[in-house]
FITIBA-429030 format. One line per 5 residues: number of its first residue (from 1); for each residue x, y, z of C-alpha. Coordinates in nm, 4 decimals, padded with zeros to 6 digits. Each point is the difference from the previous one (the first is absolute). Layout:
<banus>
NUM> X Y Z  ...
</banus>
This chain:
<banus>
1> 12.9475 25.1166 06.4117  -00.0360 -00.1568 00.3467  -00.1616 00.1933 00.2793  00.1253 -00.0282 00.3602  -00.2600 -00.0975 00.2525
6> -00.0160 00.0870 00.3613  -00.0558 -00.3127 00.2073  -00.3217 -00.0112 00.1967  00.0544 00.0992 00.3605  00.3206 00.1928 -00.0721
11> 00.0659 00.3172 00.1906  00.0272 00.2239 -00.3050  -00.2189 00.2957 -00.0648  -00.2276 -00.2002 -00.2202  -00.0751 -00.2716 00.2553
16> -00.3317 00.0671 00.1704  00.0758 -00.2401 00.2848  00.3339 00.1640 00.0542  -00.1652 00.3396 00.0338  -00.2601 -00.1391 00.2306
21> 00.2654 -00.1720 00.2074  00.2029 00.3131 00.0334  -00.2995 00.2129 00.0912  -00.1136 -00.2606 00.2492  00.3367 00.0044 00.1702
26> -00.0087 00.3800 00.0075  -00.3441 -00.0036 00.1586  00.1061 -00.2497 00.2633  00.3257 00.1868 00.0688  -00.1851 00.3331 00.0150
31> -00.2501 -00.1373 00.2492  00.2745 -00.1450 00.2196  00.1959 00.3253 -00.0132  -00.3105 00.1978 00.0896  -00.0577 -00.2208 00.3026
36> 00.3620 00.0439 00.1114  -00.0243 00.3762 -00.0418  -00.3247 00.0051 00.1970  00.1607 -00.2013 00.2817  00.3023 00.2324 -00.0059
41> -00.2205 00.3069 00.0213  -00.1932 -00.1536 00.2896  00.3218 -00.0783 00.1878  00.1680 00.3376 -00.0384  -00.3155 00.2139 00.0202
46> 00.0170 00.0338 00.3841  00.3491 00.1445 -00.0361  -00.0571 00.2199 -00.3044  -00.3467 00.1020 00.1188  00.1354 00.1042 00.3397
51> 00.2876 00.1851 -00.1666  -00.2405 00.1888 -00.2261  -00.2204 00.0839 00.2974  00.2957 00.1319 00.1993  00.1232 00.2022 -00.2960
56> -00.3488 00.1464 -00.0537  -00.0235 00.1034 00.3661  00.3495 00.1459 00.0292  -00.0236 00.1906 -00.3291  -00.3472 00.1481 00.0579
61> -00.0801 00.3749 -00.0033  00.3050 00.0993 -00.2008  00.2538 -00.1868 00.2166  00.1032 -00.2110 -00.2981  00.0779 00.2987 -00.2211
66> 00.1927 00.1876 00.2708  00.2044 -00.3017 00.1107  -00.1483 -00.0123 00.3511  -00.1516 -00.3415 -00.0753  00.3468 -00.1498 -00.0495
71> 00.1133 00.1493 00.3315  -00.3040 -00.1535 00.1737  00.0918 -00.3401 -00.1433  00.3646 00.0452 00.1004  -00.1025 00.0919 00.3546
76> -00.2146 -00.3131 00.0127  00.3059 -00.2056 -00.0950  00.1973 00.1814 00.2711  -00.2617 -00.0826 00.2659  -00.0228 -00.3648 -00.1059
81> 00.3770 -00.0469 00.0207  00.0269 00.1710 00.3378  -00.2733 -00.2140 00.1536  00.1741 -00.3173 -00.1211  00.3139 00.1040 00.1873
86> -00.2078 00.0975 00.3044  -00.1647 -00.3445 00.0112  00.3375 -00.1746 -00.0158  00.1603 00.2171 00.2684  -00.3012 -00.0166 00.2315
91> 00.0024 -00.3788 -00.0157  00.3737 -00.0100 00.0707  00.0384 00.2716 00.2643  -00.3374 -00.0241 00.1737  -00.1870 -00.3289 -00.0400
96> 00.2885 -00.2471 00.0030  00.1006 00.0482 00.3670  -00.1716 00.0291 00.3429  -00.1551 00.3346 00.0954  00.2770 00.1166 00.2349
101> 00.2683 -00.0791 -00.2530  -00.2087 00.1558 -00.2768  -00.0156 00.3289 00.1898  00.3769 00.0025 00.0191  00.0331 -00.0818 -00.3687
106> -00.2455 00.2672 -00.1066  00.1693 00.2557 00.2268  00.3343 -00.0955 -00.1537  -00.1507 00.0273 -00.3480  -00.1398 00.3425 00.0825
111> 00.3314 00.1166 00.1453  00.2207 -00.1311 -00.2813  -00.2258 00.0902 -00.2914  -00.2466 00.2718 00.0988  00.2365 00.2106 00.2127
116> 00.2599 00.0420 -00.2763  -00.2872 00.0414 -00.2443  -00.1316 00.3021 00.1918  00.3456 00.1529 -00.0330  00.0333 -00.0838 -00.3682
121> -00.3565 00.0927 -00.1018  00.0496 00.3789 00.0303  00.3068 -00.0332 -00.2227  -00.1742 -00.1998 -00.2731  -00.2292 00.2838 -00.1080
126> 00.2689 00.2691 -00.0430  00.2261 -00.2446 -00.1819  -00.2752 -00.0872 -00.2463  -00.0863 00.3680 -00.0370  00.3485 00.0428 -00.1492
131> -00.0817 -00.2595 -00.2702  -00.3321 00.1329 -00.1341  00.0675 -00.1054 -00.3598  00.0364 -00.3701 00.0797  -00.3239 -00.0777 00.1786
136> -00.0933 -00.2986 -00.2135  00.3484 -00.1406 00.0477  -00.0197 00.0699 00.3748  -00.3306 -00.1865 00.0308  00.1346 -00.2874 -00.2068
141> 00.3134 -00.0066 00.2164  -00.2081 -00.0146 00.3185  -00.1989 -00.2907 -00.1451  00.3070 -00.1901 -00.1192  00.1815 00.0520 00.3308
146> -00.2911 -00.1592 00.1852  -00.0055 -00.2872 -00.2495  00.3649 -00.0783 00.0792  -00.0516 00.0484 00.3745  -00.2953 -00.2408 -00.0110
151> 00.2415 -00.2678 -00.1243  00.2401 00.0823 00.2839  -00.2855 -00.0239 00.2497  -00.1096 -00.3349 -00.1463  00.3229 -00.1500 00.1274
156> 00.0016 00.1882 00.3310  -00.3525 -00.1097 00.1035  00.1074 -00.3650 -00.0249  00.3416 00.0246 00.1652  -00.0917 00.2727 00.2490
161> 00.3195 00.1891 -00.0842  00.0606 00.3627 00.0882  -00.0315 00.0888 -00.3684  -00.3735 00.0267 00.0655  00.0287 00.3340 00.1803
166> 00.2148 00.2027 -00.2427  -00.1961 -00.1461 -00.2914  -00.3278 00.1018 00.1665  00.1431 00.3480 00.0577  00.0897 00.0184 -00.3675
171> -00.3562 -00.0949 -00.0937  -00.1366 00.2787 00.2199  00.2362 00.2614 -00.1449  -00.0792 -00.1082 -00.3568  -00.3719 00.0087 00.0782
176> 00.0367 00.3503 00.1431  00.1928 00.1128 -00.3065  -00.2789 -00.1288 -00.2223  -00.2591 00.1831 00.2120  00.1875 00.3298 -00.0186
181> 00.0331 -00.0202 -00.3776  -00.3655 -00.1011 -00.0376  -00.1043 00.3099 00.1950  00.1965 00.2136 -00.2429  -00.1373 -00.1814 -00.3047
186> -00.3742 00.0290 00.0748  -00.0316 00.3752 -00.0739  00.1601 -00.0566 -00.3401  -00.2688 -00.2536 -00.0968  -00.3190 00.1795 00.1059
191> -00.2901 -00.0389 -00.2456  -00.1823 00.3270 -00.0787  -00.2953 -00.0791 00.2296  00.2044 -00.1361 00.2931  00.1118 00.1830 00.3125
196> 00.3244 -00.1035 00.1630  -00.1892 -00.1541 00.2939  -00.2229 -00.2061 -00.2280  00.3016 -00.1250 -00.1937  00.1844 -00.0927 00.3209
201> -00.3046 -00.1820 00.1345  -00.0431 -00.1900 -00.3286  00.3650 -00.1095 00.0088  -00.0214 -00.0960 00.3686  -00.3209 -00.1959 -00.0522
206> 00.1635 -00.1929 -00.2825  00.2840 -00.0959 00.2328  -00.2409 -00.1072 00.2748  -00.2011 -00.2211 -00.2348  00.3161 -00.1660 -00.1307
211> 00.1200 -00.0550 00.3565  -00.3308 -00.1623 00.0928  00.0272 -00.2375 -00.2957  00.3677 -00.0838 00.0542  -00.0203 -00.0593 00.3776
216> -00.1911 -00.3323 -00.0151  00.2153 -00.1100 -00.2940  00.3092 00.0692 00.2098  -00.1507 -00.1930 00.2915  -00.0647 -00.2938 -00.2332
221> 00.3576 00.0100 -00.1276  00.1192 00.0080 00.3615  -00.1677 -00.3379 00.0517  00.2203 -00.1465 -00.2722  00.3160 00.1350 00.1582
226> 00.1443 00.3169 00.1579  00.1920 00.0849 -00.3172  -00.2981 00.0027 -00.2335  -00.1579 00.3369 00.0896  00.3425 00.1544 -00.0591
231> 00.0284 -00.1714 -00.3374  -00.3408 00.1478 -00.0773  00.1244 00.3422 00.1074  00.3019 -00.0384 -00.2291  -00.2216 -00.0668 -00.3029
236> -00.2343 00.2883 00.0879  00.2794 00.2528 00.0459  00.1684 -00.1045 -00.3248  -00.3315 00.0687 -00.1730  -00.0115 00.3355 00.1804
241> 00.3468 00.0825 -00.1285  -00.1224 -00.0425 -00.3561  -00.3265 00.1870 00.0620  00.1882 00.3008 00.1403  00.1411 00.0763 -00.3431
246> -00.3477 -00.0053 -00.1576  -00.0933 00.3223 00.1814  -00.0172 00.3077 -00.2249  00.3315 00.1834 -00.0487  -00.1514 00.3167 00.1485
251> 00.0369 -00.1431 00.3528  00.3731 00.0651 -00.0327  -00.0640 00.3720 -00.0390  00.0635 00.2195 00.3038  -00.0752 00.3314 -00.1662
256> -00.1051 00.2644 00.2538  00.0627 -00.2084 00.3146  00.1863 00.0969 00.3162  00.0556 -00.1396 00.3493  -00.2542 00.0375 00.2803
261> 00.1020 00.1157 00.3471  -00.2225 -00.1582 00.2643  -00.0668 00.2676 00.2672  -00.2522 00.2798 00.0466  00.2001 00.3035 -00.1095
266> -00.2257 00.2838 -00.1205  00.2625 00.1603 -00.2230  00.0170 -00.3184 -00.2118  -00.3728 -00.0629 -00.0404  -00.0400 00.1655 -00.3395
271> 00.2899 -00.1518 -00.1885  00.3016 -00.2268 00.0187  00.3198 00.1034 00.1694  00.2485 00.1742 -00.2259  00.3048 00.0035 00.2234
276> 00.2008 -00.3163 00.0693  -00.1009 -00.1706 00.3260  00.2519 -00.2262 00.1700  -00.2535 -00.2046 00.1996  -00.3458 00.0159 -00.1597
281> -00.3018 -00.0441 00.2250  -00.3770 00.0127 -00.0649  -00.0451 00.3747 -00.0519  -00.1905 00.0519 -00.3207  -00.3070 -00.2034 00.0913
286> -00.1719 00.2344 00.2464  -00.1580 -00.0521 00.3449  -00.3100 -00.1839 -00.1267  00.2125 -00.2696 -00.1596  00.2326 -00.0355 00.2985
291> -00.2936 -00.0445 00.2402  -00.1646 -00.2465 -00.2370  00.3306 -00.1837 -00.0161  00.0077 -00.0163 00.3814  -00.3511 -00.1479 00.0115
296> 00.0917 -00.2534 -00.2680  00.3142 -00.0912 00.1919  -00.2111 -00.0863 00.3065  -00.2178 -00.2349 -00.2077  00.3042 -00.1576 -00.1648
301> 00.1583 -00.0465 00.3432  -00.3212 -00.1687 00.1194  -00.0079 -00.2384 -00.2963  00.3629 -00.0989 00.0563  -00.0794 -00.0581 00.3663
306> -00.3092 -00.2097 -00.0756  00.1797 -00.2178 -00.2555  00.2665 -00.1149 00.2432  -00.2012 00.0046 00.3218  -00.2972 -00.1926 -00.1414
311> 00.2297 -00.2426 -00.1808  00.1478 -00.1178 00.3302  -00.3199 00.0389 00.2000  -00.2124 -00.2096 -00.2360  00.2705 -00.2598 -00.0330
316> 00.0049 -00.0456 00.3774  -00.3749 00.0573 00.0532  -00.1836 -00.0721 -00.3279  -00.3648 00.0809 -00.0581  -00.2478 -00.2409 00.1559
321> -00.0260 -00.3152 -00.2065  00.2664 00.1085 -00.2481  00.3665 -00.0787 -00.0491  00.2661 00.2677 00.0247  00.0472 00.0083 -00.3776
326> -00.3739 00.0353 -00.0633  -00.0297 00.2702 00.2665  00.2794 00.2004 -00.1584  -00.1539 -00.0578 -00.3413  -00.3364 00.1395 00.1153
331> 00.1611 00.3153 00.1366  00.2178 00.0347 -00.3100  -00.2979 -00.0326 -00.2335  -00.1938 00.2569 00.2064  00.2885 00.2474 -00.0184
336> 00.0488 -00.0568 -00.3723  -00.3723 00.0388 -00.0683  -00.0091 00.3245 00.1971  00.3036 00.1316 -00.1848  -00.1462 -00.0853 -00.3408
341> -00.3337 00.1576 00.0963  00.1748 00.3171 00.1172  00.1928 00.0200 -00.3258  -00.3192 -00.0508 -00.2019  -00.1825 00.2690 00.1982
346> 00.2946 00.2354 -00.0486  -00.0138 -00.0558 -00.3763  -00.3714 00.0824 -00.0016  -00.0181 00.2751 00.2621  00.0479 00.3658 -00.0952
351> 00.0400 00.2421 00.2885  00.1117 00.3587 00.0447  00.1107 -00.0680 00.3578  00.2374 -00.3007 00.0173  00.1029 00.1248 00.3448
356> -00.3494 -00.0885 00.1277  00.0275 -00.3476 -00.1505  00.3291 -00.0566 00.1818  -00.1382 00.1291 00.3297  -00.3083 -00.2215 -00.0371
361> 00.1724 -00.3263 -00.0899  00.2662 00.0419 00.2712  -00.2764 00.0620 00.2559  -00.1832 -00.3114 -00.1247  00.3035 -00.2243 00.0306
366> 00.0781 00.1404 00.3453  -00.3584 -00.0737 00.1080  00.0201 -00.3517 -00.1459  00.3271 -00.0637 00.1881  -00.1497 00.1194 00.3292
371> -00.3093 -00.2163 -00.0525  00.2094 -00.3072 -00.0839  00.2167 00.0581 00.3084  -00.2981 00.0332 00.2355  -00.2110 -00.2817 -00.1488
376> 00.2841 -00.2218 -00.1173  -00.1118 -00.2819 -00.2288  00.0654 -00.1695 -00.3315  -00.2686 00.1891 -00.1917  00.1124 00.3393 00.1275
381> 00.3641 -00.0778 -00.0775  -00.0935 -00.0830 -00.3596  -00.2130 00.3158 -00.0186  00.2904 00.2087 00.1297  00.2281 -00.1465 -00.2684
386> -00.2570 00.0870 -00.2679  -00.0535 00.3552 00.1297  00.3758 00.0566 00.0282  00.0523 -00.1190 -00.3578  -00.2832 00.2209 -00.1260
391> 00.1266 00.3030 00.1927  00.3592 -00.0456 -00.1140  -00.0995 -00.0133 -00.3675  -00.2432 00.2931 00.0102  00.2250 00.2185 00.2162
396> 00.2941 -00.0605 -00.2339  -00.2079 00.0953 -00.3032  -00.1140 00.3149 00.1806  00.3626 00.0829 00.0740  00.0664 -00.0432 -00.3719
401> -00.2840 00.2456 -00.0675  00.1558 00.2577 00.2300  00.3376 -00.0400 -00.1677  -00.1721 00.0476 -00.3340  -00.1775 00.3127 00.1244
406> 00.2666 00.1757 00.2059  00.3384 -00.1076 -00.1369  00.1323 00.1734 -00.3134  00.0082 -00.2257 -00.3023  00.3765 00.0369 -00.0330
411> 00.0593 -00.1848 00.3288  -00.3131 -00.2136 00.0317  00.1496 -00.3330 -00.1029  00.2901 00.0440 00.2407  -00.2465 00.0745 00.2820
416> -00.1767 -00.3306 -00.0665  00.3266 -00.1913 00.0271  00.1163 00.1690 00.3201  -00.3353 -00.0287 00.1762  -00.0115 -00.3735 -00.0756
421> 00.3412 -00.0400 00.1646  -00.1283 00.1543 00.3246  -00.3076 -00.2222 -00.0063  00.2184 -00.3078 -00.0440  00.2096 00.1006 00.2999
426> -00.3196 00.0389 00.2057  -00.1038 -00.3526 -00.0959  00.3360 -00.1371 00.1159  -00.0322 00.1805 00.3337  -00.3473 -00.1428 00.0553
431> 00.1222 -00.3484 -00.0856  00.2816 00.0252 00.2528  -00.2485 00.0963 00.2731  -00.2252 -00.2907 -00.1005  00.2825 -00.2520 00.0380
436> 00.0949 00.1319 00.3443  -00.3556 -00.0043 00.1410  -00.1144 -00.2807 00.2318  -00.2638 -00.2232 -00.1574  -00.2986 00.1490 00.1835
441> -00.2739 00.0856 -00.2469  -00.1796 00.2909 00.1723  00.3295 00.1577 00.1082  00.1488 -00.0181 -00.3494  -00.3059 00.1472 -00.1679
446> -00.0090 00.2765 00.2619  00.3579 00.0868 -00.0967  -00.1045 00.0012 -00.3661  -00.2909 00.2313 00.0834  00.2433 00.2292 00.1828
451> 00.2290 00.0155 -00.3051  -00.2667 00.1058 -00.2472  -00.1834 00.2156 00.2579  00.3155 00.2003 00.0647  00.0462 00.0617 -00.3710
456> -00.3611 00.1135 -00.0298  00.0200 00.2404 00.2943  00.3219 00.1578 -00.1272  -00.1349 00.0691 -00.3477  -00.3799 00.0368 00.0200
461> -00.0083 00.3718 00.0826  00.2472 00.1005 -00.2704  -00.1700 -00.2174 -00.2635  -00.3459 00.1402 00.0757  00.1424 00.3521 -00.0120
466> 00.1602 -00.0748 -00.3355  -00.3310 -00.1340 -00.1325  -00.1784 00.3188 00.1052  00.2549 00.2160 -00.1819  -00.0092 -00.2206 -00.3102
471> 00.3735 -00.0714 -00.0085  00.2790 00.2136 -00.1382  -00.0195 -00.0964 -00.3640  -00.2503 -00.0916 -00.2610  -00.3525 -00.0944 00.0993
476> -00.0177 -00.2934 -00.2339  00.0317 -00.3290 00.1869  -00.1233 -00.3284 -00.1406
</banus>
């Protein structure tokens, strides 16, 4: 009986060369694949490594389990998108024309966008208060609205059409709506070891860091073309729309909440109003909070004034040896650094007398403004910007501490929203004064010193008295 033979060199299982050939190919293929995977890991490691680092930082100390870490990341996205739009509008409204014409354009921008915004802002909070069970959807809607408006602005910045102003107004209103909802969301996401002030400062610091990263990217995109920062904003806000729905479902709960009335009315200090009020004011927050709000308003008015006044002053008279853009960049970096430092100090500092912190930082910024007005110079202007940024951040966090201490829990989130509206209106007022001022450095800074000094004098006595009495509510402030 004949036996079948396997030819030498065949690829069957009995062929030793065939096995060796296959294994050799596998070895070579495996080595090549390993090299490709190593190159791939090396290329994407900066992205994935940075993402893991950000996630580790935002989710630390229980923030990941409570959901606060996702809100920090969302607020970073919000800040990055807003700064992209700011870069595009600043280049269009401010830098693209001569100084005299720029002042007119900025004044027109302020009148058409900020003035209606100050009227709409007080309405945004109460309207959103009526939709407490759709906070994730409201935040997503605010993000998506700005994504669409960024596309509208991308056409307006090239053609110079009047669509720029209503679209910019829409961006401001949507941004305000996001801010109001965020204020209401934070208390729902507190980790067990976090105070409300620490959580707010962590969220704010995340937004500042994202803004600092996105600003130079936006400036680089601006060099490609005026549309590109707005395209970047569109992509960022679309991502924010998706991220909004990743927040925990508990942020949509409004159990136990009520509306704050912003005025010092003693009969409302120990609980929310029970009878219908046709025109709510700030009544449930107490005198310590209202005086702290007044001091914060003076700082916010000063910062609005400095932004517009120094923008035109340094464009016309830049720092010695520097261009106008570099001069403005130096002042902007100083202000941003001061603001970030103030936020970081607020997250670390624990005090039983936030009134004293407010009195101290307002006095410091008033002294810095007087010094810069008397000894006017580039270094002192940058120092004033840094001190003002530091004072604004720390005073706002101290105001948050007072709201946490003195305002009943049922109305606390509403008090945050309404106080932020008043601070925004103060900023607009300061900006309007800054545009109208003649471009005389010492005179302008003297006016700024007068603004913040007046706020300090009107509130210092009441705030110190409140600190001595320990406030009207709980002693715990952190």
